[in-house]
TORFIBA-670731 format. One record per residue (C-alpha): x negated, z negated, y negated; residue number from 1. Coordinates in nm, 4 decimals, decimal comma. Each point is the difference from the previous one (the first is absolute). Last residue first. Example, Ala and Ser with C-alpha at 12.3 -4.5 7.8 and 13.67 -1.06 7.14 Angstrom:
// residues 2
{atom {-1,3670; -0,7140; 0,1060}; 2}
{atom {0,1370; -0,0660; 0,3440}; 1}
This chain:
// residues 495
{atom {-0,7798; 1,5178; -2,7374}; 495}
{atom {0,3372; -0,0423; -0,1692}; 494}
{atom {0,2050; -0,3160; -0,0293}; 493}
{atom {0,3552; 0,1131; -0,0719}; 492}
{atom {0,2168; -0,2600; -0,1722}; 491}
{atom {0,3766; 0,0306; 0,0124}; 490}
{atom {0,2394; -0,1539; -0,2502}; 489}
{atom {0,3394; -0,1445; 0,0819}; 488}
{atom {0,2642; 0,1381; 0,2317}; 487}
{atom {-0,0089; 0,2396; 0,2936}; 486}
{atom {-0,1981; -0,2348; 0,2183}; 485}
{atom {-0,3076; 0,1435; 0,1642}; 484}
{atom {-0,0833; 0,3621; 0,0615}; 483}
{atom {0,2011; 0,3156; -0,0718}; 482}
{atom {-0,1217; 0,0501; -0,3562}; 481}
{atom {-0,3584; -0,0724; 0,1044}; 480}
{atom {-0,0391; 0,3334; 0,1791}; 479}
{atom {0,0646; 0,1999; -0,3167}; 478}
{atom {-0,2270; -0,2248; -0,2043}; 477}
{atom {-0,2879; 0,0165; 0,2448}; 476}
{atom {0,0245; 0,3797; 0,0154}; 475}
{atom {-0,0141; 0,0034; -0,3787}; 474}
{atom {-0,3125; -0,2181; -0,0110}; 473}
{atom {-0,2008; 0,1790; 0,2631}; 472}
{atom {-0,0775; -0,1884; 0,3173}; 471}
{atom {-0,2926; -0,2393; 0,0314}; 470}
{atom {0,1808; -0,2922; 0,1609}; 469}
{atom {0,3526; -0,0523; -0,1247}; 468}
{atom {0,0633; -0,3709; 0,0462}; 467}
{atom {0,3439; -0,1076; -0,1242}; 466}
{atom {0,1160; -0,3241; -0,1614}; 465}
{atom {0,3765; -0,0406; -0,0304}; 464}
{atom {0,0515; -0,3696; 0,0781}; 463}
{atom {-0,3226; -0,1957; 0,0048}; 462}
{atom {-0,0209; -0,1040; -0,3690}; 461}
{atom {-0,3311; 0,1503; -0,1050}; 460}
{atom {-0,3074; -0,2173; -0,0631}; 459}
{atom {-0,1271; -0,0836; 0,3487}; 458}
{atom {0,0518; 0,3537; 0,1256}; 457}
{atom {-0,1827; 0,1166; -0,3121}; 456}
{atom {-0,3088; -0,2009; 0,0928}; 455}
{atom {0,0096; 0,1593; 0,3455}; 454}
{atom {-0,0027; 0,3454; -0,1558}; 453}
{atom {-0,2833; -0,1014; -0,2322}; 452}
{atom {-0,2104; -0,1008; 0,3006}; 451}
{atom {0,0948; 0,3196; 0,1821}; 450}
{atom {-0,1429; 0,2224; -0,2791}; 449}
{atom {0,1353; 0,3494; 0,0709}; 448}
{atom {-0,0178; 0,0983; -0,3662}; 447}
{atom {0,2601; -0,2724; -0,0630}; 446}
{atom {0,2721; 0,1963; -0,1780}; 445}
{atom {0,3192; -0,1913; -0,0653}; 444}
{atom {0,3179; 0,2057; -0,0084}; 443}
{atom {0,3136; -0,1461; -0,1515}; 442}
{atom {0,3526; 0,1081; 0,0857}; 441}
{atom {0,2804; -0,1181; -0,2234}; 440}
{atom {0,2260; -0,3020; -0,0213}; 439}
{atom {0,0179; -0,3721; -0,0700}; 438}
{atom {-0,3711; -0,0672; 0,0262}; 437}
{atom {-0,2245; -0,2098; 0,2219}; 436}
{atom {-0,2984; -0,2260; -0,0334}; 435}
{atom {-0,0784; -0,3286; 0,1718}; 434}
{atom {-0,1494; -0,2594; -0,2309}; 433}
{atom {-0,2068; 0,0686; -0,3110}; 432}
{atom {-0,1249; 0,3418; -0,1158}; 431}
{atom {-0,3714; 0,0824; 0,0074}; 430}
{atom {0,0361; 0,1707; 0,3395}; 429}
{atom {0,2274; 0,2652; -0,1496}; 428}
{atom {-0,2667; 0,0990; -0,2513}; 427}
{atom {-0,2607; 0,0500; 0,2695}; 426}
{atom {0,2397; 0,1943; 0,2228}; 425}
{atom {0,0748; 0,2569; -0,2692}; 424}
{atom {0,3616; 0,1147; -0,0136}; 423}
{atom {0,1340; 0,3547; 0,0322}; 422}
{atom {0,3641; 0,0649; -0,0779}; 421}
{atom {0,2678; 0,2052; 0,1770}; 420}
{atom {0,2941; 0,1029; -0,2138}; 419}
{atom {-0,1046; 0,3651; 0,0256}; 418}
{atom {0,1164; 0,0059; 0,3604}; 417}
{atom {0,3630; -0,0451; -0,1013}; 416}
{atom {0,0133; 0,3029; -0,2273}; 415}
{atom {-0,3066; 0,1924; -0,0973}; 414}
{atom {-0,3204; 0,1270; 0,1539}; 413}
{atom {0,1675; 0,1125; 0,3209}; 412}
{atom {-0,0872; -0,1211; 0,3476}; 411}
{atom {-0,0004; 0,2285; 0,3017}; 410}
{atom {-0,0490; -0,1875; 0,3247}; 409}
{atom {-0,2840; 0,1230; 0,2227}; 408}
{atom {0,0773; 0,2329; 0,2883}; 407}
{atom {-0,1791; -0,1052; 0,3154}; 406}
{atom {-0,3134; 0,1910; 0,1005}; 405}
{atom {-0,1666; -0,3241; 0,1182}; 404}
{atom {0,2345; -0,2965; 0,0032}; 403}
{atom {0,0637; -0,1805; -0,3254}; 402}
{atom {-0,1782; -0,3389; -0,0267}; 401}
{atom {0,2451; -0,2849; 0,0484}; 400}
{atom {0,0895; -0,2067; -0,3025}; 399}
{atom {-0,0368; -0,3681; 0,0801}; 398}
{atom {0,2279; -0,2889; -0,0915}; 397}
{atom {-0,1495; -0,3468; -0,0449}; 396}
{atom {0,1858; -0,3134; 0,1080}; 395}
{atom {-0,2809; -0,1292; 0,2240}; 394}
{atom {-0,2608; 0,1025; -0,2596}; 393}
{atom {0,1719; -0,1973; -0,2739}; 392}
{atom {-0,0132; -0,3097; 0,2199}; 391}
{atom {-0,3715; 0,0534; 0,0496}; 390}
{atom {-0,0442; 0,0353; -0,3766}; 389}
{atom {0,2057; -0,3166; -0,0527}; 388}
{atom {-0,2263; -0,1840; 0,2436}; 387}
{atom {-0,3112; 0,1338; -0,1713}; 386}
{atom {0,1169; -0,1478; -0,3319}; 385}
{atom {-0,1164; 0,2138; -0,2902}; 384}
{atom {-0,3036; -0,0048; -0,2259}; 383}
{atom {-0,1577; 0,2208; -0,2693}; 382}
{atom {-0,3107; -0,1200; -0,1810}; 381}
{atom {-0,1398; 0,1885; -0,3014}; 380}
{atom {-0,3738; 0,0549; -0,0466}; 379}
{atom {0,0332; 0,3789; 0,0089}; 378}
{atom {0,1710; -0,0263; 0,3353}; 377}
{atom {0,0265; -0,3096; 0,2180}; 376}
{atom {0,2227; -0,0141; 0,3058}; 375}
{atom {0,1524; -0,3071; 0,1620}; 374}
{atom {0,2356; -0,0419; 0,2966}; 373}
{atom {0,1099; -0,3631; -0,0061}; 372}
{atom {0,0459; -0,2053; 0,3160}; 371}
{atom {0,2257; -0,3069; -0,0132}; 370}
{atom {-0,1019; -0,2807; 0,2304}; 369}
{atom {0,1805; -0,2729; 0,1903}; 368}
{atom {-0,2312; -0,2569; 0,1541}; 367}
{atom {0,1426; -0,2254; 0,2665}; 366}
{atom {0,1193; -0,3461; -0,1006}; 365}
{atom {0,3052; 0,0111; 0,2201}; 364}
{atom {0,3702; -0,0763; 0,0089}; 363}
{atom {0,1708; 0,1615; 0,3018}; 362}
{atom {0,0908; 0,3475; 0,1206}; 361}
{atom {-0,0884; 0,1484; -0,3361}; 360}
{atom {0,1413; 0,3209; -0,1420}; 359}
{atom {-0,1379; 0,0488; -0,3466}; 358}
{atom {0,3045; 0,0542; -0,2190}; 357}
{atom {-0,0964; -0,2575; -0,2578}; 356}
{atom {-0,2792; -0,2400; 0,0864}; 355}
{atom {-0,3508; -0,0278; 0,1419}; 354}
{atom {-0,1967; -0,0267; -0,3241}; 353}
{atom {-0,2082; 0,3001; -0,1012}; 352}
{atom {-0,3718; 0,0548; -0,0280}; 351}
{atom {-0,1021; 0,3330; -0,1527}; 350}
{atom {-0,2347; 0,2302; 0,1873}; 349}
{atom {-0,1675; 0,3178; -0,1212}; 348}
{atom {0,0082; 0,3360; 0,1747}; 347}
{atom {-0,2381; 0,2443; -0,1579}; 346}
{atom {0,0052; 0,3615; -0,1164}; 345}
{atom {-0,2483; 0,2863; -0,0154}; 344}
{atom {0,0209; 0,3741; -0,0641}; 343}
{atom {0,0965; 0,0067; -0,3679}; 342}
{atom {0,0593; 0,3543; -0,1284}; 341}
{atom {0,3773; -0,0417; -0,0146}; 340}
{atom {-0,0389; -0,3150; -0,2091}; 339}
{atom {-0,1732; 0,1813; -0,2832}; 338}
{atom {0,3297; 0,1430; -0,1223}; 337}
{atom {0,0065; 0,3648; -0,1129}; 336}
{atom {0,1199; -0,0112; -0,3604}; 335}
{atom {0,3294; 0,1597; -0,0987}; 334}
{atom {0,1790; -0,3278; 0,0568}; 333}
{atom {0,3434; -0,0095; 0,1566}; 332}
{atom {0,3044; -0,1970; -0,1066}; 331}
{atom {0,2516; -0,1640; 0,2276}; 330}
{atom {0,3177; -0,0497; -0,1948}; 329}
{atom {0,2908; -0,2185; 0,1063}; 328}
{atom {-0,2347; -0,2283; 0,1905}; 327}
{atom {0,1926; -0,2287; 0,2304}; 326}
{atom {-0,2454; -0,2857; 0,0408}; 325}
{atom {0,0893; -0,1355; 0,3411}; 324}
{atom {0,1512; -0,3470; 0,0207}; 323}
{atom {-0,0475; -0,1502; 0,3442}; 322}
{atom {0,3226; -0,0085; 0,2009}; 321}
{atom {-0,1049; 0,2787; 0,2333}; 320}
{atom {-0,3643; -0,1112; 0,0056}; 319}
{atom {0,0870; -0,3177; 0,1870}; 318}
{atom {-0,3117; -0,2062; 0,0701}; 317}
{atom {-0,1881; 0,1728; -0,2789}; 316}
{atom {-0,3725; -0,0741; 0,0160}; 315}
{atom {0,0127; 0,0795; 0,3714}; 314}
{atom {-0,1786; -0,2205; 0,2506}; 313}
{atom {-0,3291; 0,0183; 0,1868}; 312}
{atom {-0,0115; -0,2929; 0,2428}; 311}
{atom {-0,3264; -0,1817; 0,0679}; 310}
{atom {-0,2029; -0,1291; 0,2941}; 309}
{atom {-0,3297; -0,1548; -0,0925}; 308}
{atom {-0,3374; 0,1078; 0,1348}; 307}
{atom {-0,1905; -0,2965; 0,1511}; 306}
{atom {-0,2212; -0,1821; -0,2479}; 305}
{atom {-0,3768; 0,0485; -0,0388}; 304}
{atom {0,0269; 0,0921; -0,3674}; 303}
{atom {0,3524; -0,0599; -0,1257}; 302}
{atom {0,2530; 0,2706; 0,0702}; 301}
{atom {0,0783; 0,3229; -0,1824}; 300}
{atom {0,3292; 0,1792; 0,0502}; 299}
{atom {-0,0339; 0,3677; 0,0901}; 298}
{atom {-0,2166; -0,0585; 0,3053}; 297}
{atom {-0,0612; 0,3522; 0,1260}; 296}
{atom {0,0071; 0,1939; 0,3258}; 295}
{atom {0,3265; 0,1816; -0,0867}; 294}
{atom {0,3057; 0,0069; 0,2268}; 293}
{atom {0,2692; 0,2517; -0,0858}; 292}
{atom {0,3760; -0,0463; -0,0075}; 291}
{atom {0,2895; 0,2312; 0,0771}; 290}
{atom {0,3181; 0,0232; -0,2085}; 289}
{atom {-0,0214; 0,3163; -0,2078}; 288}
{atom {-0,2854; 0,1811; 0,1687}; 287}
{atom {-0,1467; 0,3069; -0,1792}; 286}
{atom {0,0408; 0,2826; 0,2517}; 285}
{atom {0,2016; 0,2160; -0,2393}; 284}
{atom {-0,2827; -0,0277; -0,2514}; 283}
{atom {0,1264; -0,0310; -0,3585}; 282}
{atom {-0,1344; -0,3531; -0,0419}; 281}
{atom {-0,3508; 0,1045; 0,1008}; 280}
{atom {-0,1322; -0,2578; 0,2539}; 279}
{atom {-0,2238; -0,2972; -0,0876}; 278}
{atom {0,2779; -0,2576; -0,0227}; 277}
{atom {0,2727; 0,1391; 0,2242}; 276}
{atom {-0,0882; -0,2532; 0,2702}; 275}
{atom {0,1541; -0,2938; -0,1867}; 274}
{atom {-0,2491; -0,2893; 0,0070}; 273}
{atom {-0,1646; -0,2193; 0,2660}; 272}
{atom {-0,3235; -0,1803; -0,0860}; 271}
{atom {-0,2780; -0,1232; 0,2254}; 270}
{atom {-0,1056; -0,2026; 0,3014}; 269}
{atom {0,1106; -0,3508; -0,0987}; 268}
{atom {0,3284; 0,1093; -0,1499}; 267}
{atom {0,1036; 0,1642; -0,3249}; 266}
{atom {0,3507; 0,1202; -0,0680}; 265}
{atom {0,2295; 0,2862; -0,0918}; 264}
{atom {0,3407; 0,0816; -0,1492}; 263}
{atom {0,1166; -0,3614; -0,0200}; 262}
{atom {0,0903; -0,2454; 0,2757}; 261}
{atom {-0,0445; -0,3757; -0,0036}; 260}
{atom {-0,0628; -0,2211; 0,3044}; 259}
{atom {-0,3592; 0,1017; 0,0605}; 258}
{atom {-0,1720; -0,1527; 0,3038}; 257}
{atom {-0,1454; 0,3349; 0,1019}; 256}
{atom {-0,0002; 0,1264; 0,3576}; 255}
{atom {-0,0818; 0,3621; -0,0810}; 254}
{atom {0,3202; 0,1115; 0,1713}; 253}
{atom {0,1938; -0,2717; -0,1834}; 252}
{atom {-0,1159; 0,1226; -0,3391}; 251}
{atom {0,0776; 0,3585; 0,1025}; 250}
{atom {0,3532; -0,1060; 0,0992}; 249}
{atom {0,0586; -0,1552; -0,3415}; 248}
{atom {-0,1407; 0,3098; -0,1732}; 247}
{atom {0,2352; 0,2322; 0,1883}; 246}
{atom {0,2946; -0,2304; -0,0716}; 245}
{atom {-0,1020; -0,0118; -0,3673}; 244}
{atom {0,0303; 0,3789; -0,0124}; 243}
{atom {0,3663; -0,0179; 0,0872}; 242}
{atom {0,1075; 0,1443; 0,3373}; 241}
{atom {0,3778; 0,0447; -0,0106}; 240}
{atom {0,2024; -0,0801; 0,3079}; 239}
{atom {0,0264; -0,0051; 0,3797}; 238}
{atom {-0,3134; 0,1364; 0,1660}; 237}
{atom {-0,2684; -0,0827; -0,2549}; 236}
{atom {0,1553; -0,3262; -0,1111}; 235}
{atom {0,0370; -0,1291; 0,3564}; 234}
{atom {-0,3439; 0,1424; 0,0770}; 233}
{atom {-0,1600; -0,2176; -0,2684}; 232}
{atom {0,1576; -0,3194; 0,1300}; 231}
{atom {-0,1070; 0,0796; 0,3567}; 230}
{atom {-0,3530; 0,0822; -0,1100}; 229}
{atom {-0,0326; -0,3300; -0,1842}; 228}
{atom {0,1185; -0,1900; 0,3076}; 227}
{atom {-0,2213; 0,1901; 0,2441}; 226}
{atom {-0,3240; -0,0077; -0,2001}; 225}
{atom {-0,1617; -0,2870; 0,1939}; 224}
{atom {0,0482; 0,2193; 0,3067}; 223}
{atom {-0,2920; 0,2258; -0,0975}; 222}
{atom {-0,2300; -0,1208; 0,2776}; 221}
{atom {0,1110; -0,3231; 0,1659}; 220}
{atom {0,0476; -0,2818; -0,2461}; 219}
{atom {-0,2872; -0,2301; -0,0867}; 218}
{atom {0,0528; -0,2339; -0,2939}; 217}
{atom {-0,1084; -0,3354; 0,1466}; 216}
{atom {-0,2296; 0,1575; 0,2578}; 215}
{atom {-0,2057; 0,1923; -0,2549}; 214}
{atom {0,0355; 0,3702; 0,0767}; 213}
{atom {-0,0180; 0,1277; -0,3588}; 212}
{atom {0,0248; 0,3753; -0,0562}; 211}
{atom {-0,0709; 0,1189; -0,3541}; 210}
{atom {0,1466; 0,3481; -0,0280}; 209}
{atom {-0,1806; 0,2670; -0,2023}; 208}
{atom {0,2117; 0,3009; -0,1062}; 207}
{atom {-0,1992; 0,3251; 0,0166}; 206}
{atom {0,2100; 0,1938; 0,2523}; 205}
{atom {0,3164; -0,0919; -0,1907}; 204}
{atom {-0,1026; 0,1842; -0,3150}; 203}
{atom {0,3607; 0,0620; -0,1087}; 202}
{atom {0,0910; -0,3567; 0,0956}; 201}
{atom {0,3553; -0,1290; 0,0493}; 200}
{atom {0,0338; 0,1299; 0,3598}; 199}
{atom {-0,3091; -0,1667; 0,1502}; 198}
{atom {0,1819; -0,3045; 0,1371}; 197}
{atom {0,2591; 0,2265; 0,1639}; 196}
{atom {-0,2618; 0,1815; 0,2051}; 195}
{atom {-0,1689; -0,3307; 0,0885}; 194}
{atom {0,3211; -0,1589; 0,1252}; 193}
{atom {0,0862; 0,3098; 0,2030}; 192}
{atom {-0,3386; 0,0044; 0,1740}; 191}
{atom {0,0187; -0,3758; 0,0668}; 190}
{atom {0,3448; 0,0405; 0,1567}; 189}
{atom {-0,1157; 0,2825; 0,2265}; 188}
{atom {-0,2981; -0,1986; 0,1280}; 187}
{atom {0,2116; -0,3114; 0,0508}; 186}
{atom {0,2539; 0,1933; 0,2069}; 185}
{atom {-0,2799; 0,1674; 0,1949}; 184}
{atom {-0,1600; -0,3323; 0,0919}; 183}
{atom {0,3402; -0,1514; 0,0766}; 182}
{atom {0,0985; 0,2803; 0,2365}; 181}
{atom {-0,3398; -0,0078; 0,1703}; 180}
{atom {0,0400; -0,3753; 0,0535}; 179}
{atom {0,3498; 0,0424; 0,1440}; 178}
{atom {-0,1475; 0,2511; 0,2452}; 177}
{atom {-0,0739; 0,3693; 0,0339}; 176}
{atom {-0,1721; 0,1762; 0,2869}; 175}
{atom {0,3263; 0,0749; 0,1855}; 174}
{atom {0,1848; 0,1101; -0,3158}; 173}
{atom {0,1135; -0,2041; -0,2982}; 172}
{atom {-0,2813; 0,1147; -0,2286}; 171}
{atom {0,0052; 0,3618; 0,1179}; 170}
{atom {0,3758; 0,0404; 0,0273}; 169}
{atom {0,0467; -0,1624; -0,3421}; 168}
{atom {-0,2656; 0,2244; -0,1545}; 167}
{atom {0,1746; 0,3115; 0,1315}; 166}
{atom {0,3441; -0,1196; -0,1151}; 165}
{atom {-0,1390; -0,0647; -0,3501}; 164}
{atom {-0,0236; -0,3678; -0,0819}; 163}
{atom {0,2193; -0,1764; -0,2539}; 162}
{atom {-0,1346; -0,2735; -0,2252}; 161}
{atom {0,2402; -0,2940; 0,0367}; 160}
{atom {-0,2637; -0,2580; -0,1013}; 159}
{atom {-0,0233; -0,1697; 0,3410}; 158}
{atom {-0,2262; -0,3037; -0,0059}; 157}
{atom {-0,3618; 0,0607; 0,0889}; 156}
{atom {-0,1932; -0,2386; 0,2225}; 155}
{atom {-0,3489; 0,1443; 0,0428}; 154}
{atom {-0,2675; 0,0332; 0,2617}; 153}
{atom {-0,3368; 0,1764; -0,0095}; 152}
{atom {-0,1837; -0,0479; 0,3310}; 151}
{atom {-0,0071; 0,3708; 0,0902}; 150}
{atom {-0,1450; 0,0705; -0,3428}; 149}
{atom {-0,2815; -0,2445; 0,0799}; 148}
{atom {-0,0849; 0,1728; 0,3277}; 147}
{atom {0,0207; 0,3501; -0,1447}; 146}
{atom {-0,2591; -0,0724; -0,2698}; 145}
{atom {0,0489; -0,1533; -0,3432}; 144}
{atom {-0,1446; 0,2341; -0,2634}; 143}
{atom {-0,0724; 0,3035; 0,2146}; 142}
{atom {0,3421; -0,0328; 0,1614}; 141}
{atom {0,1639; -0,0357; -0,3417}; 140}
{atom {-0,1732; 0,3140; -0,1316}; 139}
{atom {0,0763; 0,2091; 0,3083}; 138}
{atom {-0,0569; 0,3255; -0,1949}; 137}
{atom {0,3391; 0,1389; 0,1009}; 136}
{atom {0,1670; -0,3306; -0,0883}; 135}
{atom {-0,1734; -0,0321; -0,3371}; 134}
{atom {0,0858; 0,3576; -0,0964}; 133}
{atom {0,3630; -0,0351; 0,1167}; 132}
{atom {0,0493; -0,3212; -0,1965}; 131}
{atom {-0,1547; 0,1595; -0,3085}; 130}
{atom {0,2257; 0,3051; 0,0250}; 129}
{atom {0,3077; -0,2196; 0,0439}; 128}
{atom {-0,0976; -0,2019; -0,3073}; 127}
{atom {-0,0535; 0,3145; -0,2075}; 126}
{atom {0,3378; 0,1493; 0,0915}; 125}
{atom {0,1805; -0,3276; -0,0692}; 124}
{atom {-0,1673; -0,0407; -0,3383}; 123}
{atom {0,0870; 0,3526; -0,1096}; 122}
{atom {0,3612; -0,0194; 0,1179}; 121}
{atom {0,0569; -0,3466; -0,1453}; 120}
{atom {-0,1441; 0,0993; -0,3350}; 119}
{atom {0,2184; 0,3103; -0,0206}; 118}
{atom {0,3025; -0,2180; 0,0746}; 117}
{atom {-0,1143; -0,2576; -0,2566}; 116}
{atom {-0,0144; 0,2637; -0,2698}; 115}
{atom {0,3432; 0,1361; 0,0887}; 114}
{atom {0,1463; -0,3503; 0,0304}; 113}
{atom {-0,1074; -0,0902; -0,3522}; 112}
{atom {0,0759; 0,3379; -0,1559}; 111}
{atom {0,3577; 0,0324; 0,1258}; 110}
{atom {0,0713; 0,3348; -0,1647}; 109}
{atom {0,1657; 0,1361; 0,3144}; 108}
{atom {0,1003; -0,2843; 0,2291}; 107}
{atom {-0,2061; -0,1817; 0,2614}; 106}
{atom {0,2321; -0,1770; 0,2455}; 105}
{atom {-0,0484; 0,1826; 0,3319}; 104}
{atom {-0,3593; 0,0992; -0,0691}; 103}
{atom {-0,0993; -0,3615; -0,0587}; 102}
{atom {0,0496; -0,1051; 0,3610}; 101}
{atom {-0,2753; -0,2684; 0,0051}; 100}
{atom {-0,0484; -0,1183; 0,3607}; 99}
{atom {0,0677; 0,3493; 0,1371}; 98}
{atom {0,0640; -0,0085; 0,3782}; 97}
{atom {0,3308; 0,1896; 0,0036}; 96}
{atom {-0,0995; 0,2583; -0,2572}; 95}
{atom {-0,0927; 0,0110; -0,3643}; 94}
{atom {-0,2833; -0,1191; -0,2232}; 93}
{atom {-0,2665; 0,0186; 0,2714}; 92}
{atom {-0,2253; -0,3022; 0,0576}; 91}
{atom {0,1800; -0,1024; 0,3202}; 90}
{atom {-0,0024; 0,3578; 0,1309}; 89}
{atom {-0,3705; 0,0388; -0,0744}; 88}
{atom {-0,0760; -0,3298; 0,1738}; 87}
{atom {0,2103; 0,1087; 0,3000}; 86}
{atom {-0,2015; 0,3215; 0,0123}; 85}
{atom {-0,3096; -0,2187; 0,0092}; 84}
{atom {0,1005; -0,1656; 0,3283}; 83}
{atom {0,0986; 0,3319; 0,1568}; 82}
{atom {-0,3235; 0,1564; -0,1231}; 81}
{atom {-0,2162; -0,2745; 0,1491}; 80}
{atom {0,1337; 0,0221; 0,3571}; 79}
{atom {-0,1264; -0,2802; 0,2252}; 78}
{atom {0,1433; 0,0121; 0,3541}; 77}
{atom {-0,3460; -0,0373; 0,1557}; 76}
{atom {-0,0445; -0,3395; -0,1627}; 75}
{atom {0,3027; -0,1230; -0,1894}; 74}
{atom {-0,1858; -0,3260; -0,0693}; 73}
{atom {-0,2901; 0,1801; -0,1682}; 72}
{atom {0,2399; 0,2152; -0,2029}; 71}
{atom {0,1877; -0,3014; -0,1351}; 70}
{atom {-0,3276; -0,1724; -0,0930}; 69}
{atom {-0,1124; 0,3129; -0,1870}; 68}
{atom {0,3244; 0,0012; -0,1962}; 67}
{atom {-0,0540; -0,3628; -0,0969}; 66}
{atom {-0,3566; 0,0783; -0,1095}; 65}
{atom {0,1449; 0,2749; -0,2197}; 64}
{atom {0,1279; -0,2697; -0,2338}; 63}
{atom {-0,3608; -0,0866; -0,0863}; 62}
{atom {-0,0843; 0,3645; -0,0703}; 61}
{atom {0,3161; 0,0316; -0,2075}; 60}
{atom {-0,1179; -0,3016; -0,2020}; 59}
{atom {-0,3358; 0,1725; -0,0568}; 58}
{atom {0,1658; 0,3117; -0,1399}; 57}
{atom {0,2515; -0,1865; -0,2148}; 56}
{atom {-0,2829; -0,1934; -0,1629}; 55}
{atom {-0,1489; -0,3380; 0,0901}; 54}
{atom {-0,1607; -0,2948; -0,1756}; 53}
{atom {-0,0693; -0,2957; 0,2266}; 52}
{atom {0,1444; -0,1074; 0,3339}; 51}
{atom {0,0407; 0,2572; 0,2799}; 50}
{atom {0,3665; 0,0314; 0,0872}; 49}
{atom {0,1265; -0,1985; 0,2958}; 48}
{atom {0,0432; 0,0455; 0,3759}; 47}
{atom {0,0227; -0,2870; 0,2432}; 46}
{atom {-0,2342; -0,0805; 0,2854}; 45}
{atom {0,0222; -0,0323; 0,3779}; 44}
{atom {-0,3246; -0,1126; 0,1687}; 43}
{atom {-0,3390; 0,1393; 0,1036}; 42}
{atom {-0,0919; 0,2461; -0,2735}; 41}
{atom {-0,0318; -0,2694; -0,2660}; 40}
{atom {-0,0245; 0,1429; -0,3476}; 39}
{atom {-0,3492; 0,0102; -0,1529}; 38}
{atom {0,0002; 0,3802; -0,0119}; 37}
{atom {0,2762; -0,0207; -0,2584}; 36}
{atom {-0,2393; -0,1409; -0,2596}; 35}
{atom {-0,2421; 0,2906; 0,0362}; 34}
{atom {0,2839; 0,2510; -0,0246}; 33}
{atom {0,1250; -0,1600; -0,3215}; 32}
{atom {-0,3449; -0,0035; -0,1634}; 31}
{atom {0,0166; 0,3630; -0,1121}; 30}
{atom {0,3523; -0,0536; -0,1304}; 29}
{atom {-0,1226; -0,2910; -0,2123}; 28}
{atom {-0,2771; 0,2092; -0,1574}; 27}
{atom {0,2245; 0,3004; -0,0638}; 26}
{atom {0,2704; -0,2122; -0,1590}; 25}
{atom {-0,2560; -0,1704; -0,2261}; 24}
{atom {-0,1273; 0,3391; -0,1164}; 23}
{atom {0,3527; 0,1059; -0,0845}; 22}
{atom {0,0731; -0,3210; -0,1895}; 21}
{atom {-0,2787; 0,0403; -0,2567}; 20}
{atom {0,2191; -0,1188; -0,2877}; 19}
{atom {-0,0044; 0,1473; -0,3521}; 18}
{atom {0,0632; -0,2402; -0,2875}; 17}
{atom {0,2870; 0,0571; -0,2407}; 16}
{atom {0,0986; 0,3160; -0,1834}; 15}
{atom {-0,0736; 0,3648; -0,0684}; 14}
{atom {0,2212; 0,3092; -0,0284}; 13}
{atom {-0,2007; 0,3221; -0,0110}; 12}
{atom {0,0828; 0,3575; -0,0953}; 11}
{atom {-0,1798; 0,3236; 0,0917}; 10}
{atom {0,2196; 0,0716; 0,2991}; 9}
{atom {0,1306; -0,3250; 0,1395}; 8}
{atom {-0,2263; -0,3020; 0,0035}; 7}
{atom {0,0928; -0,3618; 0,0658}; 6}
{atom {-0,3005; -0,2078; -0,0957}; 5}
{atom {-0,0705; -0,3566; 0,1090}; 4}
{atom {-0,2383; -0,1677; -0,2380}; 3}
{atom {-0,3213; -0,1435; 0,1423}; 2}
{atom {-0,0848; -0,3653; -0,0718}; 1}
């Protein structure tokens, strides 16, 4: 068994058993063209996604077959750029044709919608580029031939996706037909479904999808996701977007059978965890709500058995009502702690019963797991709950680096600033429960160790915790005064 290793900088987080999913994707994709060549060229046929493990890129290639069929039927009137401009308009975040008008509702400081808006723009741009590349290079024609594409038929119900005036004139013009309209409608709907399916994942280009076209479960293309997508979009467009809603949608996108929702999960093709894991906590680009797929089985299964699905749940269901240890004095050791020099950590699993605040749709026997982030220094073990650390990251404040040539704040050596205290991370991590204090500002030096920083996020009560990067101490203090709630203690985690 080979450990999976998440590496950032000179630090490593290890866990589980690495999966060779990428190689499997490449093998199955290579065989897809061979399988498609067996399709009948003599009679009408229906479109579907290629069965097996696919990625966003290969799914776009399959969806592009519908576009190719539209162009074949339009004949001399074909105009690729008009058809693709409609795709761009549908994938935009504003405008008449936008299927996901996030720009009109995204407010300043709305982290969830801001991250998802950036995601949607990047995914939409990439998908349009791929569609254009495949169309220009006649990929579908090479794969199926003009005759077969001319025989492709589909019945597509109207999904209320608006067409640009130019696309409408083209599709409904003299060379158009009801069949052309339905082919293009289905093409556009599949593109939108895929874009939205990829939204929860920071590494969306890597996500493996297991496509099953068995007759008893077959649904055309990505349409099996319609109900889950609709529920997610209602939250996204009309109310708050809690992290569990992102995770729930991700579970549905990857076609799991999980009924419970935590902060991450394992499915047949890997593990999904908060995307911020592996990124410096002070980085402005560190995602707060997105997820990341990892090619690893976190929860072990019996030899020869299929990988089990599992939910990763928080140790504290409701951290707000959990008793935090309000330390009236936080002392500091003069010794440099060994923990800061440690460059390795592990995730360890703890079985947990499906109960408490875990959100289950119906009673189940699925596995519910707690993940512990563990570091060892000088023979001593330090552990925190990974879920609590992820929660702490979502509520983290960040001090922005001062702009070049900007005037730095002047901080005196006495008065209010002198009340600041320095606390060693190693000592803090020996204390029980979540830690906070009634007042004061406490700086915690980590020597830039991201593993220690994540440990601290799992130990500190997630209310006034601030990431300061590698800035000077006094600058950090001056900036911290204006961040967070103006009551209680503040903890500055320094790089």
